C-alpha positions as CSV (number, residue, x, y, z in Angstrom):
1,M,83.5,-104.2,99.6
2,C,83.6,-107.0,97.6
3,K,80.9,-108.5,95.4
4,E,80.9,-111.9,97.3
5,M,80.5,-110.1,100.8
6,R,77.8,-107.8,99.3
7,E,75.9,-110.9,98.2
8,Q,76.1,-112.6,101.4
9,I,75.0,-109.3,103.8
10,N,72.1,-109.2,101.2
11,K,71.4,-112.9,101.9
12,I,71.6,-112.4,105.9
13,K,69.0,-109.4,105.2
14,N,66.6,-111.2,103.3
15,F,66.7,-114.4,105.7
16,G,66.2,-111.8,108.6
17,E,63.1,-110.3,106.9
18,F,61.8,-113.9,105.9
19,L,62.0,-114.6,109.8
20,N,60.1,-111.6,110.9
21,E,57.6,-111.6,107.9
22,D,54.6,-113.1,109.9
23,D,55.3,-110.3,112.6
24,K,53.6,-107.6,109.9
25,W,50.2,-109.1,110.9
26,K,50.7,-108.0,114.8
27,N,49.3,-104.3,114.2
28,T,46.5,-105.9,112.0
29,N,42.8,-105.2,112.9
30,F,41.4,-108.2,110.8
31,N,37.7,-106.8,111.9
32,H,38.5,-103.8,109.5
33,G,39.7,-105.2,106.5
34,D,41.2,-109.1,105.9
35,C,38.7,-110.6,108.0
36,D,38.3,-113.1,105.2
37,L,41.8,-113.9,105.0
38,Y,41.8,-114.1,108.9
39,A,38.8,-116.5,108.9
40,V,40.4,-118.7,106.1
41,A,43.4,-119.1,107.9
42,L,41.6,-120.3,110.9
43,H,40.0,-122.7,108.7
44,R,42.7,-124.2,107.3
45,L,44.6,-124.4,110.5
46,Y,42.0,-125.9,112.7
47,N,39.4,-127.1,109.9
48,L,36.7,-124.7,111.5
49,P,33.6,-124.0,109.4
50,L,33.3,-120.6,107.6
51,Y,30.5,-118.4,107.9
52,S,29.3,-115.1,106.5
53,V,27.1,-112.2,108.3
54,R,24.8,-111.8,105.8
55,N,22.1,-109.1,105.6
56,Y,18.9,-110.2,103.5
57,Y,17.3,-106.7,102.7
58,S,14.4,-105.5,100.4
59,N,15.8,-103.9,97.3
60,G,12.3,-102.1,96.6
61,D,11.2,-104.1,93.4
62,Y,8.7,-106.2,95.0
63,E,6.5,-106.0,98.1
64,P,7.2,-108.9,101.0
65,N,3.7,-110.4,99.9
66,D,4.5,-110.5,96.3
67,E,4.5,-113.9,94.9
68,E,8.1,-113.7,93.5
69,Y,9.4,-111.4,96.6
70,D,11.9,-114.3,97.5
71,L,13.1,-114.5,94.1
72,Y,13.5,-111.2,93.0
73,G,12.9,-108.7,95.9
74,V,15.7,-109.5,98.1
75,D,19.3,-108.5,97.9
76,T,22.0,-109.6,100.4
77,E,24.9,-107.8,101.7
78,D,27.9,-109.4,103.8
79,A,29.2,-107.7,106.5
80,H,32.1,-109.7,108.1
81,I,33.6,-113.6,107.9
82,V,34.5,-115.6,110.5
83,V,34.7,-119.4,111.9
84,K,32.4,-121.3,113.7
85,L,33.8,-123.2,117.0
86,P,32.5,-126.5,118.2
87,N,30.8,-124.7,121.3
88,G,28.6,-122.9,118.9
89,N,30.2,-119.6,119.2
90,Y,32.3,-117.6,116.6
91,L,35.9,-116.9,116.2
92,D,37.2,-113.7,114.4
93,G,40.3,-111.3,115.4
94,D,38.8,-110.1,118.3
95,G,38.1,-113.4,119.9
96,E,35.1,-115.3,120.7
97,M,31.7,-114.3,120.6
98,S,28.1,-115.5,120.5
99,E,25.8,-115.1,117.3
100,E,23.9,-112.4,119.0
101,Q,26.9,-110.2,119.8
102,L,28.4,-110.9,116.4
103,I,25.2,-109.7,114.8
104,K,24.9,-106.6,117.1
105,L,28.4,-105.4,116.1
106,S,27.8,-105.9,112.5
107,V,27.7,-102.8,110.2
108,F,25.9,-102.8,107.0
109,S,25.6,-100.0,104.3
110,N,22.0,-101.0,103.4
111,D,18.8,-101.1,105.1
112,I,18.7,-104.0,107.9
113,G,16.4,-106.9,106.5
114,E,17.1,-110.4,108.0
115,I,20.6,-111.1,109.2
116,K,21.8,-114.6,109.3
117,L,25.0,-116.4,109.6
118,V,25.2,-118.5,106.8
119,P,28.0,-121.4,106.0
120,I,30.2,-120.4,102.8
121,D,32.7,-122.5,101.4
122,E,36.4,-120.8,101.0
123,N,36.3,-119.6,97.6
124,E,33.2,-117.8,98.4
125,A,35.2,-116.2,101.6
126,L,37.8,-115.3,99.4
127,S,35.5,-113.5,96.8
128,I,33.0,-111.7,99.0
129,F,35.2,-108.7,99.7
130,G,38.0,-108.8,97.0
131,G,35.4,-109.4,94.1
132,C,37.1,-109.9,90.8
133,D,40.1,-108.0,90.8
134,F,42.0,-110.1,93.3
135,E,45.2,-111.7,92.7
136,M,44.7,-115.7,94.2
137,S,48.4,-116.0,94.5
138,D,49.0,-112.7,96.8
139,K,45.9,-114.1,99.3
140,T,47.4,-117.3,99.4
141,D,50.7,-116.1,100.2
142,D,49.0,-113.8,103.0
143,I,46.8,-116.7,104.3
144,N,49.7,-118.9,104.8
145,S,51.9,-115.7,106.8
146,I,48.6,-115.6,108.8
147,V,48.2,-119.0,109.7
148,R,52.2,-118.8,111.0
149,Y,51.2,-115.7,112.6
150,I,48.4,-117.3,114.4
151,K,50.6,-120.3,115.7
152,K,53.1,-118.1,117.1
153,Y,50.8,-115.6,118.7
154,K,47.1,-116.4,118.7
155,A,47.1,-120.4,118.8
156,L,43.8,-121.7,120.1
157,K,44.0,-123.4,123.5
């Protein structure tokens, strides 16, 4: 096979992969990983505010009645990132749910203290579960791909 024909075949293969690239999200459960990417994609697509399901729990260093308890006696743990809909409910990869439903479904590894849904910005959403070791360019590519996936398969009505 001549070199030019092989190059044309490779271009067609790559183009086909490009066309179907967003379909890779079809079998992804965004509530067991990648909830941050899904929520940020919804945020960018529909301008919905981002929220984290956050557990405020005692770290054991101070007692609740200690003067400095609020400053030093409480740690936080995030379980999930979602967007808030105009009707007051929240949206994640499983669909729309109330605050109570969302809190009930959240799983934490620490003792349960006070669970709150707190507003966060995009930078916080992308750093909560990714720590310092993530590549923002990779996350940006994934978010853009998820935006296209949502438009194609899960557009809000």
